[in-house]
C-alpha atoms as one frame of an Amber mdcrd trajectory, in Angstrom:
protein
  39.712  -5.027   8.486  37.757  -3.747  11.485  35.464  -1.775   9.216  34.647
  -4.934   7.222  33.903  -6.857  10.416  31.485  -4.166  11.663  29.828  -3.848
   8.269  29.232  -7.612   8.154  27.883  -7.579  11.722  25.455  -4.780  10.866
  24.262  -6.541   7.722  23.754  -9.826   9.561  21.818  -8.027  12.275  19.533
  -6.551   9.649  18.798 -10.013   8.243  17.608 -11.528  11.523  13.933 -12.442
  11.527  11.929 -10.264  13.812   8.762 -11.423  15.554   5.522 -10.021  14.148
   4.653  -6.605  15.436   1.740  -6.471  17.818   0.187  -3.721  15.706   0.096
  -5.924  12.600  -3.499  -6.081  11.316  -5.261  -9.368  11.963  -8.451 -10.663
  10.436 -10.600 -12.956  12.515 -13.940 -14.528  11.747 -15.861 -16.432  14.409
 -17.104 -19.582  12.655 -16.951 -22.285  15.326 -20.602 -21.843  16.311 -21.984
 -21.888  12.760 -23.889 -25.015  11.728 -23.126 -25.582   8.056 -25.559 -28.456
   7.465 -28.340 -26.140   6.334 -28.510 -23.455   3.636 -29.306 -20.836   6.298
 -26.235 -21.866   8.305 -24.022 -21.632   5.239 -25.540 -18.238   4.429 -24.672
 -17.132   7.980 -21.084 -18.311   7.460 -20.837 -16.381   4.196 -22.315 -13.259
   5.786 -19.835 -13.422   8.662 -16.947 -13.584   6.200 -18.400 -10.682   4.197
 -18.877  -8.566   7.332 -15.398  -9.341   8.675 -13.688  -8.549   5.370 -15.597
  -5.281   5.000 -14.675  -4.174   8.527 -11.058  -5.212   7.991 -10.754  -3.393
   4.667 -12.397  -0.261   6.026  -9.838  -0.046   8.808  -6.704  -1.580   7.237
  -7.301  -1.499   3.464  -4.864   1.306   2.678  -2.284  -0.219   4.993  -2.186
  -3.666   3.378  -2.791  -2.743  -0.262   0.385  -2.328  -2.321   0.758   0.963
  -4.132   0.390  -0.720  -7.536  -2.986  -2.189  -6.540  -4.542   0.927  -4.976
  -6.836   1.396  -7.988  -8.205  -2.156  -7.714 -11.192  -2.073  -5.330 -11.293
  -5.857  -5.074  -7.685  -6.300  -3.896  -8.302  -5.924  -0.150 -11.578  -7.911
  -0.031 -10.009 -10.740  -2.055  -6.936 -10.890   0.181  -9.003 -10.647   3.355
 -11.334 -13.416   2.193  -8.310 -15.550   1.363  -6.874 -14.967   4.849 -10.230
 -15.774   6.422 -10.444 -19.029   4.479  -6.893 -20.000   5.403  -7.964 -20.015
   9.054 -10.910 -22.341   8.403 -10.989 -26.093   8.477 -11.421 -27.971   5.210
 -15.101 -28.618   5.985 -15.709 -24.921   6.686 -13.985 -23.942   3.420 -16.209
 -26.381   1.554 -19.306 -25.020   3.281 -18.211 -21.461   2.442 -17.695 -22.357
  -1.221 -21.124 -23.996  -1.274 -22.649 -20.897   0.347 -21.139 -18.732  -2.397
 -22.618 -21.023  -5.060 -25.999 -21.013  -3.323 -25.920 -17.195  -3.242 -24.924
 -17.209  -6.934 -21.773 -15.209  -6.202 -19.303 -15.126  -9.069 -15.715 -13.963
  -9.300 -14.191 -11.735  -6.658 -17.448 -10.631  -5.041 -17.672 -11.702  -1.380
């Protein structure tokens, strides 16, 4: 009976949510100062996202890419771009999508 109690306690302890580790990779793109009313401003926004995702993937690409996706060179940039967009406001996401169209970017290219 005691063994069962301790086993349950250990299993419950393993299920507790832990706070995020401080060493967890974070992607950040500074977009607050970008004016998206002009094509050059939108191009600047797009370039900042491209630069941030490239830096992030250079440093953390192997760390965040699942083993099954290691052969896919677009996995990390796609995920990083998705994370960058999730931190943007709706207007910034729209401006970024417009910047990609203006640059004639198709598919998973940044």
